[in-house]
All heavy atoms as TSV, in Angstrom:
chain	resi	resn	atom	element	x	y	z
A	1	MET	N	N	97.660	91.784	93.393
A	1	MET	CA	C	98.672	91.164	94.215
A	1	MET	C	C	100.015	91.127	93.488
A	1	MET	O	O	101.054	91.288	94.113
A	1	MET	CB	C	98.220	89.751	94.592
A	1	MET	CG	C	98.948	89.197	95.741
A	1	MET	SD	S	98.683	90.193	97.205
A	1	MET	CE	C	98.862	89.024	98.436
A	2	ALA	N	N	99.986	90.926	92.174
A	2	ALA	CA	C	101.231	90.906	91.396
A	2	ALA	C	C	101.906	92.269	91.439
A	2	ALA	O	O	103.136	92.359	91.498
A	2	ALA	CB	C	100.954	90.488	89.958
A	3	GLY	N	N	101.112	93.332	91.421
A	3	GLY	CA	C	101.663	94.678	91.511
A	3	GLY	C	C	102.341	94.905	92.850
A	3	GLY	O	O	103.418	95.508	92.916
A	4	PHE	N	N	101.732	94.423	93.906
A	4	PHE	CA	C	102.326	94.553	95.238
A	4	PHE	C	C	103.654	93.806	95.294
A	4	PHE	O	O	104.646	94.327	95.809
A	4	PHE	CB	C	101.362	94.018	96.300
A	4	PHE	CG	C	101.924	94.073	97.695
A	4	PHE	CD1	C	102.096	95.288	98.347
A	4	PHE	CD2	C	102.291	92.910	98.347
A	4	PHE	CE1	C	102.623	95.343	99.636
A	4	PHE	CE2	C	102.812	92.949	99.634
A	4	PHE	CZ	C	102.980	94.170	100.280
A	5	GLU	N	N	103.676	92.602	94.744
A	5	GLU	CA	C	104.912	91.820	94.743
A	5	GLU	C	C	106.018	92.559	93.987
A	5	GLU	O	O	107.144	92.643	94.458
A	5	GLU	CB	C	104.681	90.449	94.117
A	5	GLU	CG	C	105.951	89.615	94.061
A	5	GLU	CD	C	105.768	88.296	93.329
A	5	GLU	OE1	O	104.865	88.187	92.487
A	5	GLU	OE2	O	106.574	87.383	93.595
A	6	ARG	N	N	105.692	93.106	92.830
A	6	ARG	CA	C	106.692	93.840	92.048
A	6	ARG	C	C	107.197	95.048	92.827
A	6	ARG	O	O	108.388	95.337	92.825
A	6	ARG	CB	C	106.117	94.288	90.718
A	6	ARG	CG	C	107.065	95.224	89.974
A	6	ARG	CD	C	106.570	95.552	88.620
A	6	ARG	NE	N	107.158	94.552	87.748
A	6	ARG	CZ	C	107.149	94.637	86.440
A	6	ARG	NH1	N	106.565	95.643	85.839
A	6	ARG	NH2	N	107.709	93.720	85.699
A	7	ALA	N	N	106.289	95.746	93.493
A	7	ALA	CA	C	106.689	96.921	94.272
A	7	ALA	C	C	107.598	96.535	95.433
A	7	ALA	O	O	108.562	97.245	95.730
A	7	ALA	CB	C	105.454	97.659	94.771
A	8	VAL	N	N	107.311	95.407	96.095
A	8	VAL	CA	C	108.156	94.942	97.201
A	8	VAL	C	C	109.540	94.579	96.684
A	8	VAL	O	O	110.561	94.990	97.258
A	8	VAL	CB	C	107.528	93.731	97.928
A	8	VAL	CG1	C	108.522	93.091	98.890
A	8	VAL	CG2	C	106.279	94.139	98.666
A	9	LEU	N	N	109.599	93.824	95.611
A	9	LEU	CA	C	110.891	93.397	95.079
A	9	LEU	C	C	111.698	94.581	94.565
A	9	LEU	O	O	112.919	94.619	94.722
A	9	LEU	CB	C	110.692	92.367	93.967
A	9	LEU	CG	C	110.101	91.022	94.411
A	9	LEU	CD1	C	109.822	90.140	93.208
A	9	LEU	CD2	C	111.026	90.330	95.388
A	10	THR	N	N	111.029	95.545	93.978
A	10	THR	CA	C	111.727	96.705	93.431
A	10	THR	C	C	112.222	97.633	94.527
A	10	THR	O	O	113.371	98.066	94.519
A	10	THR	CB	C	110.805	97.487	92.479
A	10	THR	OG1	O	110.414	96.622	91.403
A	10	THR	CG2	C	111.486	98.701	91.906
A	11	SER	N	N	111.353	97.937	95.475
A	11	SER	CA	C	111.713	98.888	96.533
A	11	SER	C	C	112.479	98.234	97.676
A	11	SER	O	O	113.069	98.919	98.500
A	11	SER	CB	C	110.457	99.555	97.090
A	11	SER	OG	O	109.660	98.614	97.780
A	12	LYS	N	N	112.424	96.902	97.723
A	12	LYS	CA	C	113.030	96.121	98.813
A	12	LYS	C	C	112.405	96.490	100.157
A	12	LYS	O	O	113.060	96.447	101.196
A	12	LYS	CB	C	114.543	96.313	98.836
A	12	LYS	CG	C	115.202	95.853	97.565
A	12	LYS	CD	C	116.676	96.116	97.562
A	12	LYS	CE	C	117.232	95.684	96.225
A	12	LYS	NZ	N	118.292	96.543	95.764
A	13	SER	N	N	111.113	96.854	100.103
A	13	SER	CA	C	110.415	97.250	101.321
A	13	SER	C	C	108.921	96.972	101.177
A	13	SER	O	O	108.277	97.512	100.277
A	13	SER	CB	C	110.630	98.737	101.582
A	13	SER	OG	O	109.766	99.189	102.597
A	14	ALA	N	N	108.389	96.172	102.082
A	14	ALA	CA	C	106.951	95.916	102.077
A	14	ALA	C	C	106.175	97.172	102.473
A	14	ALA	O	O	105.066	97.399	101.990
A	14	ALA	CB	C	106.615	94.767	103.019
A	15	ILE	N	N	106.770	98.005	103.327
A	15	ILE	CA	C	106.081	99.221	103.780
A	15	ILE	C	C	105.942	100.219	102.637
A	15	ILE	O	O	104.872	100.790	102.424
A	15	ILE	CB	C	106.815	99.837	104.987
A	15	ILE	CG1	C	106.707	98.877	106.173
A	15	ILE	CG2	C	106.261	101.210	105.325
A	15	ILE	CD1	C	107.556	99.249	107.360
A	16	ILE	N	N	107.025	100.425	101.891
A	16	ILE	CA	C	106.966	101.334	100.741
A	16	ILE	C	C	105.981	100.801	99.712
A	16	ILE	O	O	105.169	101.546	99.165
A	16	ILE	CB	C	108.361	101.530	100.124
A	16	ILE	CG1	C	109.281	102.269	101.101
A	16	ILE	CG2	C	108.271	102.285	98.799
A	16	ILE	CD1	C	110.736	102.313	100.679
A	17	ALA	N	N	106.038	99.501	99.459
A	17	ALA	CA	C	105.133	98.887	98.484
A	17	ALA	C	C	103.675	99.042	98.908
A	17	ALA	O	O	102.817	99.392	98.092
A	17	ALA	CB	C	105.472	97.408	98.304
A	18	LEU	N	N	103.404	98.801	100.175
A	18	LEU	CA	C	102.034	98.933	100.673
A	18	LEU	C	C	101.542	100.373	100.548
A	18	LEU	O	O	100.411	100.618	100.133
A	18	LEU	CB	C	101.951	98.461	102.125
A	18	LEU	CG	C	100.558	98.444	102.748
A	18	LEU	CD1	C	99.635	97.510	101.980
A	18	LEU	CD2	C	100.642	98.029	104.204
A	19	ALA	N	N	102.398	101.322	100.894
A	19	ALA	CA	C	102.019	102.732	100.779
A	19	ALA	C	C	101.734	103.102	99.327
A	19	ALA	O	O	100.803	103.862	99.041
A	19	ALA	CB	C	103.111	103.620	101.356
A	20	LEU	N	N	102.511	102.561	98.396
A	20	LEU	CA	C	102.264	102.826	96.970
A	20	LEU	C	C	100.947	102.204	96.522
A	20	LEU	O	O	100.142	102.861	95.857
A	20	LEU	CB	C	103.424	102.289	96.130
A	20	LEU	CG	C	103.317	102.513	94.621
A	20	LEU	CD1	C	103.349	104.003	94.278
A	20	LEU	CD2	C	104.433	101.771	93.894
A	21	VAL	N	N	100.723	100.965	96.913
A	21	VAL	CA	C	99.491	100.266	96.520
A	21	VAL	C	C	98.257	100.949	97.107
A	21	VAL	O	O	97.221	101.055	96.440
A	21	VAL	CB	C	99.566	98.780	96.946
A	21	VAL	CG1	C	98.221	98.101	96.828
A	21	VAL	CG2	C	100.606	98.044	96.111
A	22	LEU	N	N	98.374	101.444	98.328
A	22	LEU	CA	C	97.244	102.136	98.969
A	22	LEU	C	C	97.152	103.603	98.548
A	22	LEU	O	O	96.312	104.346	99.056
A	22	LEU	CB	C	97.361	102.041	100.492
A	22	LEU	CG	C	97.246	100.642	101.080
A	22	LEU	CD1	C	97.468	100.676	102.584
A	22	LEU	CD2	C	95.907	100.016	100.738
A	23	ARG	N	N	98.030	103.995	97.645
A	23	ARG	CA	C	98.075	105.358	97.096
A	23	ARG	C	C	98.348	106.425	98.157
A	23	ARG	O	O	97.849	107.536	98.085
A	23	ARG	CB	C	96.800	105.660	96.319
A	23	ARG	CG	C	96.625	104.710	95.146
A	23	ARG	CD	C	95.378	104.965	94.373
A	23	ARG	NE	N	95.331	104.007	93.263
A	23	ARG	CZ	C	94.240	103.487	92.795
A	23	ARG	NH1	N	93.079	103.834	93.307
A	23	ARG	NH2	N	94.275	102.642	91.795
A	24	LYS	N	N	99.165	106.052	99.145
A	24	LYS	CA	C	99.609	106.999	100.165
A	24	LYS	C	C	100.903	107.684	99.737
A	24	LYS	O	O	101.270	108.713	100.273
A	24	LYS	CB	C	99.832	106.302	101.510
A	24	LYS	CG	C	98.613	105.595	102.052
A	24	LYS	CD	C	97.506	106.570	102.390
A	24	LYS	CE	C	96.315	105.844	102.984
A	24	LYS	NZ	N	95.189	106.722	103.237
A	25	LEU	N	N	101.618	107.066	98.788
A	25	LEU	CA	C	102.828	107.631	98.206
A	25	LEU	C	C	102.675	107.697	96.693
A	25	LEU	O	O	102.055	106.815	96.093
A	25	LEU	CB	C	104.057	106.752	98.502
A	25	LEU	CG	C	104.583	106.663	99.911
A	25	LEU	CD1	C	105.750	105.682	99.975
A	25	LEU	CD2	C	105.033	108.025	100.410
A	26	THR	N	N	103.279	108.724	96.102
A	26	THR	CA	C	103.357	108.771	94.635
A	26	THR	C	C	104.517	107.886	94.200
A	26	THR	O	O	105.318	107.437	95.026
A	26	THR	CB	C	103.606	110.204	94.141
A	26	THR	OG1	O	104.910	110.622	94.583
A	26	THR	CG2	C	102.536	111.168	94.637
A	27	VAL	N	N	104.632	107.664	92.908
A	27	VAL	CA	C	105.747	106.877	92.386
A	27	VAL	C	C	107.066	107.547	92.748
A	27	VAL	O	O	108.016	106.889	93.189
A	27	VAL	CB	C	105.622	106.697	90.859
A	27	VAL	CG1	C	106.882	106.083	90.279
A	27	VAL	CG2	C	104.412	105.847	90.518
A	28	GLU	N	N	107.136	108.854	92.576
A	28	GLU	CA	C	108.370	109.588	92.874
A	28	GLU	C	C	108.730	109.482	94.365
A	28	GLU	O	O	109.886	109.258	94.718
A	28	GLU	CB	C	108.240	111.050	92.466
A	28	GLU	CG	C	109.516	111.838	92.585
A	28	GLU	CD	C	110.642	111.330	91.698
A	28	GLU	OE1	O	110.368	110.844	90.587
A	28	GLU	OE2	O	111.807	111.421	92.127
A	29	GLU	N	N	107.745	109.624	95.237
A	29	GLU	CA	C	107.994	109.513	96.680
A	29	GLU	C	C	108.453	108.109	97.056
A	29	GLU	O	O	109.363	107.936	97.870
A	29	GLU	CB	C	106.737	109.888	97.467
A	29	GLU	CG	C	106.367	111.346	97.385
A	29	GLU	CD	C	104.980	111.648	97.915
A	29	GLU	OE1	O	104.123	110.739	97.961
A	29	GLU	OE2	O	104.764	112.816	98.285
A	30	ALA	N	N	107.835	107.102	96.450
A	30	ALA	CA	C	108.217	105.719	96.728
A	30	ALA	C	C	109.637	105.449	96.235
A	30	ALA	O	O	110.426	104.795	96.928
A	30	ALA	CB	C	107.235	104.753	96.068
A	31	ALA	N	N	109.980	105.969	95.063
A	31	ALA	CA	C	111.331	105.782	94.527
A	31	ALA	C	C	112.362	106.467	95.421
A	31	ALA	O	O	113.429	105.907	95.694
A	31	ALA	CB	C	111.414	106.315	93.102
A	32	GLN	N	N	112.049	107.662	95.889
A	32	GLN	CA	C	112.971	108.365	96.779
A	32	GLN	C	C	113.142	107.621	98.102
A	32	GLN	O	O	114.254	107.508	98.619
A	32	GLN	CB	C	112.483	109.795	97.029
A	32	GLN	CG	C	112.643	110.682	95.828
A	32	GLN	CD	C	112.038	112.064	96.057
A	32	GLN	OE1	O	111.410	112.322	97.078
A	32	GLN	NE2	N	112.224	112.942	95.092
A	33	ALA	N	N	112.047	107.101	98.638
A	33	ALA	CA	C	112.123	106.344	99.892
A	33	ALA	C	C	112.943	105.066	99.707
A	33	ALA	O	O	113.725	104.693	100.581
A	33	ALA	CB	C	110.720	106.008	100.390
A	34	ALA	N	N	112.786	104.416	98.570
A	34	ALA	CA	C	113.521	103.183	98.298
A	34	ALA	C	C	115.006	103.462	98.072
A	34	ALA	O	O	115.835	102.560	98.196
A	34	ALA	CB	C	112.937	102.482	97.075
A	35	HIS	N	N	115.343	104.695	97.786
A	35	HIS	CA	C	116.711	105.063	97.415
A	35	HIS	C	C	117.497	105.678	98.571
A	35	HIS	O	O	118.647	106.090	98.393
A	35	HIS	CB	C	116.628	106.044	96.233
A	35	HIS	CG	C	117.766	105.931	95.286
A	35	HIS	ND1	N	118.703	106.911	95.145
A	35	HIS	CD2	C	118.121	104.950	94.428
A	35	HIS	CE1	C	119.582	106.554	94.239
A	35	HIS	NE2	N	119.255	105.364	93.795
A	36	VAL	N	N	116.929	105.718	99.761
A	36	VAL	CA	C	117.569	106.384	100.907
A	36	VAL	C	C	118.945	105.783	101.210
A	36	VAL	O	O	119.927	106.517	101.388
A	36	VAL	CB	C	116.659	106.329	102.155
A	36	VAL	CG1	C	117.403	106.727	103.412
A	36	VAL	CG2	C	115.449	107.216	101.945
A	37	GLU	N	N	119.035	104.476	101.274
A	37	GLU	CA	C	120.319	103.839	101.600
A	37	GLU	C	C	121.360	104.128	100.516
A	37	GLU	O	O	122.518	104.439	100.816
A	37	GLU	CB	C	120.153	102.333	101.755
A	37	GLU	CG	C	121.468	101.644	102.086
A	37	GLU	CD	C	121.359	100.128	102.144
A	37	GLU	OE1	O	120.249	99.593	102.016
A	37	GLU	OE2	O	122.397	99.500	102.320
A	38	VAL	N	N	120.960	104.038	99.268
A	38	VAL	CA	C	121.881	104.309	98.161
A	38	VAL	C	C	122.358	105.759	98.215
A	38	VAL	O	O	123.544	106.030	98.006
A	38	VAL	CB	C	121.222	103.986	96.799
A	38	VAL	CG1	C	122.117	104.402	95.648
A	38	VAL	CG2	C	120.888	102.512	96.710
A	39	ASN	N	N	121.446	106.683	98.511
A	39	ASN	CA	C	121.845	108.091	98.630
A	39	ASN	C	C	122.885	108.283	99.719
A	39	ASN	O	O	123.834	109.047	99.557
A	39	ASN	CB	C	120.624	108.975	98.907
A	39	ASN	CG	C	119.754	109.158	97.696
A	39	ASN	OD1	O	120.186	108.971	96.576
A	39	ASN	ND2	N	118.503	109.512	97.924
A	40	SER	N	N	122.723	107.577	100.818
A	40	SER	CA	C	123.692	107.650	101.913
A	40	SER	C	C	125.054	107.136	101.457
A	40	SER	O	O	126.093	107.740	101.755
A	40	SER	CB	C	123.190	106.844	103.109
A	40	SER	OG	O	124.158	106.795	104.117
A	41	GLN	N	N	125.065	106.049	100.730
A	41	GLN	CA	C	126.318	105.488	100.228
A	41	GLN	C	C	126.965	106.424	99.200
A	41	GLN	O	O	128.195	106.573	99.184
A	41	GLN	CB	C	126.080	104.120	99.616
A	41	GLN	CG	C	125.715	103.068	100.634
A	41	GLN	CD	C	125.387	101.734	100.006
A	41	GLN	OE1	O	125.577	101.522	98.808
A	41	GLN	NE2	N	124.877	100.818	100.816
A	42	ILE	N	N	126.150	107.044	98.354
A	42	ILE	CA	C	126.676	107.982	97.368
A	42	ILE	C	C	127.327	109.169	98.064
A	42	ILE	O	O	128.409	109.626	97.663
A	42	ILE	CB	C	125.560	108.447	96.402
A	42	ILE	CG1	C	125.161	107.308	95.466
A	42	ILE	CG2	C	126.013	109.662	95.595
A	42	ILE	CD1	C	123.924	107.603	94.630
A	43	GLU	N	N	126.684	109.683	99.117
A	43	GLU	CA	C	127.257	110.802	99.867
A	43	GLU	C	C	128.600	110.432	100.489
A	43	GLU	O	O	129.510	111.254	100.540
A	43	GLU	CB	C	126.290	111.259	100.961
A	43	GLU	CG	C	125.114	112.041	100.453
A	43	GLU	CD	C	124.158	112.455	101.567
A	43	GLU	OE1	O	124.570	112.451	102.750
A	43	GLU	OE2	O	123.001	112.767	101.254
A	44	ARG	N	N	128.691	109.202	100.931
A	44	ARG	CA	C	129.923	108.788	101.609
A	44	ARG	C	C	131.022	108.393	100.634
A	44	ARG	O	O	132.184	108.758	100.810
A	44	ARG	CB	C	129.616	107.622	102.542
A	44	ARG	CG	C	130.800	107.197	103.348
A	44	ARG	CD	C	130.433	106.223	104.412
A	44	ARG	NE	N	131.614	105.992	105.242
A	44	ARG	CZ	C	131.625	105.220	106.274
A	44	ARG	NH1	N	130.522	104.615	106.649
A	44	ARG	NH2	N	132.728	105.042	106.963
A	45	TRP	N	N	130.674	107.615	99.608
A	45	TRP	CA	C	131.684	107.025	98.734
A	45	TRP	C	C	131.703	107.603	97.320
A	45	TRP	O	O	132.613	107.338	96.560
A	45	TRP	CB	C	131.467	105.512	98.641
A	45	TRP	CG	C	131.464	104.846	99.969
A	45	TRP	CD1	C	130.377	104.336	100.625
A	45	TRP	CD2	C	132.577	104.629	100.834
A	45	TRP	NE1	N	130.736	103.821	101.836
A	45	TRP	CE2	C	132.093	103.979	101.992
A	45	TRP	CE3	C	133.933	104.912	100.751
A	45	TRP	CZ2	C	132.918	103.622	103.044
A	45	TRP	CZ3	C	134.753	104.553	101.802
A	45	TRP	CH2	C	134.246	103.913	102.921
A	46	GLY	N	N	130.659	108.334	96.956
A	46	GLY	CA	C	130.586	108.881	95.604
A	46	GLY	C	C	129.713	108.029	94.700
A	46	GLY	O	O	129.415	106.870	94.998
A	47	GLU	N	N	129.308	108.630	93.607
A	47	GLU	CA	C	128.406	107.957	92.668
A	47	GLU	C	C	129.197	107.166	91.637
A	47	GLU	O	O	130.224	107.618	91.139
A	47	GLU	CB	C	127.533	108.992	91.949
A	47	GLU	CG	C	126.492	108.379	91.053
A	47	GLU	CD	C	125.543	109.416	90.479
A	47	GLU	OE1	O	125.925	110.594	90.400
A	47	GLU	OE2	O	124.427	109.026	90.114
A	48	VAL	N	N	128.710	105.986	91.316
A	48	VAL	CA	C	129.290	105.162	90.270
A	48	VAL	C	C	128.518	105.465	88.989
A	48	VAL	O	O	127.310	105.207	88.913
A	48	VAL	CB	C	129.193	103.659	90.622
A	48	VAL	CG1	C	129.724	102.807	89.479
A	48	VAL	CG2	C	129.919	103.362	91.911
A	49	GLU	N	N	129.217	106.033	88.012
A	49	GLU	CA	C	128.546	106.383	86.753
A	49	GLU	C	C	127.960	105.133	86.104
A	49	GLU	O	O	128.542	104.051	86.182
A	49	GLU	CB	C	129.531	107.043	85.795
A	49	GLU	CG	C	129.836	108.476	86.128
A	49	GLU	CD	C	130.676	109.138	85.062
A	49	GLU	OE1	O	130.453	108.866	83.869
A	49	GLU	OE2	O	131.557	109.912	85.448
A	50	ASP	N	N	126.850	105.324	85.447
A	50	ASP	CA	C	126.142	104.256	84.732
A	50	ASP	C	C	125.720	103.106	85.641
A	50	ASP	O	O	125.512	101.998	85.183
A	50	ASP	CB	C	126.974	103.707	83.569
A	50	ASP	CG	C	127.199	104.732	82.489
A	50	ASP	OD1	O	126.340	105.624	82.337
A	50	ASP	OD2	O	128.228	104.653	81.792
A	51	SER	N	N	125.625	103.380	86.914
A	51	SER	CA	C	125.111	102.374	87.835
A	51	SER	C	C	124.044	102.980	88.722
A	51	SER	O	O	122.870	102.621	88.607
A	51	SER	CB	C	126.240	101.791	88.685
A	51	SER	OG	O	125.719	100.875	89.616
A	52	HIS	N	N	124.431	103.885	89.606
A	52	HIS	CA	C	123.474	104.474	90.533
A	52	HIS	C	C	122.362	105.221	89.813
A	52	HIS	O	O	121.185	105.074	90.160
A	52	HIS	CB	C	124.176	105.413	91.521
A	52	HIS	CG	C	125.048	104.704	92.490
A	52	HIS	ND1	N	126.370	104.998	92.637
A	52	HIS	CD2	C	124.793	103.701	93.360
A	52	HIS	CE1	C	126.896	104.212	93.550
A	52	HIS	NE2	N	125.959	103.407	94.008
A	53	ASP	N	N	122.709	106.014	88.817
A	53	ASP	CA	C	121.686	106.781	88.112
A	53	ASP	C	C	120.761	105.884	87.300
A	53	ASP	O	O	119.557	106.094	87.250
A	53	ASP	CB	C	122.312	107.868	87.233
A	53	ASP	CG	C	123.380	107.339	86.281
A	53	ASP	OD1	O	123.885	106.214	86.506
A	53	ASP	OD2	O	123.721	108.055	85.323
A	54	VAL	N	N	121.318	104.838	86.704
A	54	VAL	CA	C	120.501	103.896	85.934
A	54	VAL	C	C	119.587	103.106	86.865
A	54	VAL	O	O	118.409	102.895	86.567
A	54	VAL	CB	C	121.393	102.958	85.092
A	54	VAL	CG1	C	120.571	101.869	84.429
A	54	VAL	CG2	C	122.176	103.755	84.052
A	55	ASP	N	N	120.116	102.677	88.000
A	55	ASP	CA	C	119.309	101.940	88.977
A	55	ASP	C	C	118.136	102.783	89.468
A	55	ASP	O	O	117.020	102.278	89.615
A	55	ASP	CB	C	120.154	101.501	90.172
A	55	ASP	CG	C	121.114	100.377	89.841
A	55	ASP	OD1	O	120.928	99.716	88.801
A	55	ASP	OD2	O	122.052	100.167	90.636
A	56	TYR	N	N	118.400	104.068	89.742
A	56	TYR	CA	C	117.331	104.946	90.224
A	56	TYR	C	C	116.212	105.060	89.191
A	56	TYR	O	O	115.038	104.960	89.524
A	56	TYR	CB	C	117.883	106.328	90.574
A	56	TYR	CG	C	116.817	107.271	91.067
A	56	TYR	CD1	C	116.212	107.065	92.304
A	56	TYR	CD2	C	116.389	108.350	90.297
A	56	TYR	CE1	C	115.213	107.907	92.759
A	56	TYR	CE2	C	115.395	109.198	90.756
A	56	TYR	CZ	C	114.816	108.972	91.977
A	56	TYR	OH	O	113.822	109.809	92.424
A	57	GLN	N	N	116.589	105.243	87.929
A	57	GLN	CA	C	115.573	105.351	86.875
A	57	GLN	C	C	114.819	104.028	86.699
A	57	GLN	O	O	113.621	104.022	86.417
A	57	GLN	CB	C	116.216	105.792	85.553
A	57	GLN	CG	C	116.819	107.178	85.599
A	57	GLN	CD	C	115.824	108.251	85.987
A	57	GLN	OE1	O	114.640	108.180	85.662
A	57	GLN	NE2	N	116.289	109.258	86.702
A	58	ASP	N	N	115.517	102.907	86.877
A	58	ASP	CA	C	114.861	101.603	86.765
A	58	ASP	C	C	113.838	101.409	87.883
A	58	ASP	O	O	112.746	100.890	87.643
A	58	ASP	CB	C	115.898	100.481	86.790
A	58	ASP	CG	C	115.278	99.128	86.529
A	58	ASP	OD1	O	114.544	98.988	85.517
A	58	ASP	OD2	O	115.509	98.200	87.330
A	59	VAL	N	N	114.176	101.840	89.086
A	59	VAL	CA	C	113.228	101.756	90.205
A	59	VAL	C	C	111.990	102.598	89.895
A	59	VAL	O	O	110.865	102.149	90.097
A	59	VAL	CB	C	113.894	102.197	91.532
A	59	VAL	CG1	C	112.856	102.434	92.620
A	59	VAL	CG2	C	114.908	101.173	91.982
A	60	ARG	N	N	112.192	103.796	89.381
A	60	ARG	CA	C	111.055	104.655	89.015
A	60	ARG	C	C	110.192	103.995	87.940
A	60	ARG	O	O	108.964	104.048	87.995
A	60	ARG	CB	C	111.549	106.011	88.535
A	60	ARG	CG	C	112.092	106.858	89.655
A	60	ARG	CD	C	112.579	108.197	89.182
A	60	ARG	NE	N	111.456	108.971	88.686
A	60	ARG	CZ	C	111.566	109.899	87.740
A	60	ARG	NH1	N	112.719	110.161	87.203
A	60	ARG	NH2	N	110.501	110.560	87.342
A	61	ARG	N	N	110.843	103.367	86.970
A	61	ARG	CA	C	110.096	102.694	85.894
A	61	ARG	C	C	109.278	101.536	86.444
A	61	ARG	O	O	108.090	101.390	86.138
A	61	ARG	CB	C	111.072	102.196	84.826
A	61	ARG	CG	C	110.401	101.484	83.652
A	61	ARG	CD	C	111.417	100.950	82.663
A	61	ARG	NE	N	112.363	100.032	83.268
A	61	ARG	CZ	C	112.116	98.747	83.508
A	61	ARG	NH1	N	110.935	98.220	83.211
A	61	ARG	NH2	N	113.030	97.976	84.052
A	62	GLN	N	N	109.906	100.714	87.280
A	62	GLN	CA	C	109.213	99.552	87.847
A	62	GLN	C	C	108.033	99.975	88.725
A	62	GLN	O	O	106.935	99.420	88.621
A	62	GLN	CB	C	110.193	98.716	88.684
A	62	GLN	CG	C	111.299	98.087	87.893
A	62	GLN	CD	C	110.927	96.744	87.313
A	62	GLN	OE1	O	109.824	96.247	87.515
A	62	GLN	NE2	N	111.839	96.157	86.582
A	63	LEU	N	N	108.273	100.959	89.601
A	63	LEU	CA	C	107.191	101.421	90.479
A	63	LEU	C	C	106.108	102.134	89.680
A	63	LEU	O	O	104.928	102.048	90.010
A	63	LEU	CB	C	107.747	102.322	91.585
A	63	LEU	CG	C	108.687	101.641	92.584
A	63	LEU	CD1	C	109.250	102.655	93.568
A	63	LEU	CD2	C	107.999	100.506	93.307
A	64	GLY	N	N	106.500	102.816	88.619
A	64	GLY	CA	C	105.523	103.452	87.734
A	64	GLY	C	C	104.624	102.431	87.061
A	64	GLY	O	O	103.423	102.662	86.900
A	65	SER	N	N	105.190	101.287	86.699
A	65	SER	CA	C	104.366	100.239	86.088
A	65	SER	C	C	103.353	99.691	87.081
A	65	SER	O	O	102.228	99.361	86.713
A	65	SER	CB	C	105.236	99.123	85.508
A	65	SER	OG	O	105.854	98.364	86.520
A	66	VAL	N	N	103.744	99.614	88.350
A	66	VAL	CA	C	102.801	99.185	89.393
A	66	VAL	C	C	101.663	100.190	89.498
A	66	VAL	O	O	100.489	99.821	89.559
A	66	VAL	CB	C	103.517	99.022	90.755
A	66	VAL	CG1	C	102.511	98.808	91.872
A	66	VAL	CG2	C	104.529	97.879	90.696
A	67	ALA	N	N	102.013	101.482	89.508
A	67	ALA	CA	C	100.985	102.521	89.606
A	67	ALA	C	C	100.028	102.453	88.414
A	67	ALA	O	O	98.820	102.652	88.578
A	67	ALA	CB	C	101.638	103.893	89.702
A	68	CYS	N	N	100.549	102.164	87.232
A	68	CYS	CA	C	99.687	102.053	86.043
A	68	CYS	C	C	98.711	100.899	86.166
A	68	CYS	O	O	97.545	101.026	85.808
A	68	CYS	CB	C	100.539	101.891	84.780
A	68	CYS	SG	S	101.394	103.393	84.287
A	69	VAL	N	N	99.178	99.786	86.688
A	69	VAL	CA	C	98.312	98.619	86.890
A	69	VAL	C	C	97.207	98.963	87.891
A	69	VAL	O	O	96.050	98.583	87.723
A	69	VAL	CB	C	99.121	97.390	87.354
A	69	VAL	CG1	C	98.213	96.281	87.857
A	69	VAL	CG2	C	100.003	96.898	86.246
A	70	LEU	N	N	97.575	99.710	88.926
A	70	LEU	CA	C	96.612	100.063	89.965
A	70	LEU	C	C	95.574	101.063	89.498
A	70	LEU	O	O	94.505	101.160	90.078
A	70	LEU	CB	C	97.334	100.612	91.188
A	70	LEU	CG	C	98.236	99.624	91.926
A	70	LEU	CD1	C	99.003	100.333	93.015
A	70	LEU	CD2	C	97.417	98.474	92.477
A	71	MET	N	N	95.875	101.809	88.450
A	71	MET	CA	C	94.921	102.798	87.940
A	71	MET	C	C	93.632	102.135	87.473
A	71	MET	O	O	92.569	102.724	87.542
A	71	MET	CB	C	95.548	103.587	86.789
A	71	MET	CG	C	96.604	104.558	87.259
A	71	MET	SD	S	97.477	105.364	85.909
A	71	MET	CE	C	96.153	106.209	85.089
A	72	ASP	N	N	93.747	100.916	86.994
A	72	ASP	CA	C	92.567	100.186	86.518
A	72	ASP	C	C	91.759	99.599	87.657
A	72	ASP	O	O	90.622	99.196	87.485
A	72	ASP	CB	C	92.986	99.065	85.564
A	72	ASP	CG	C	93.546	99.606	84.259
A	72	ASP	OD1	O	93.220	100.774	83.917
A	72	ASP	OD2	O	94.303	98.885	83.596
A	73	SER	N	N	92.352	99.530	88.846
A	73	SER	CA	C	91.675	98.886	89.991
A	73	SER	C	C	90.718	99.833	90.652
A	73	SER	O	O	90.894	100.983	90.797
A	73	SER	CB	C	92.698	98.446	91.033
A	73	SER	OG	O	93.663	97.621	90.464
């Protein structure tokens, strides 16, 4: 349950988190899905150095930690 909570808070989506927990999405797919809105903003306004790229990697790290916890389940 703690892994699900972390995935929800990180991805800002219960659906993405549930798909990750149920192993319907990989970490990379979940990170890309969680990043859709940011990608849209980057296309429109441009990327902020040391912000958007760092945030994306942090989301991958957080969701990856959830996947690692689930490997034992």
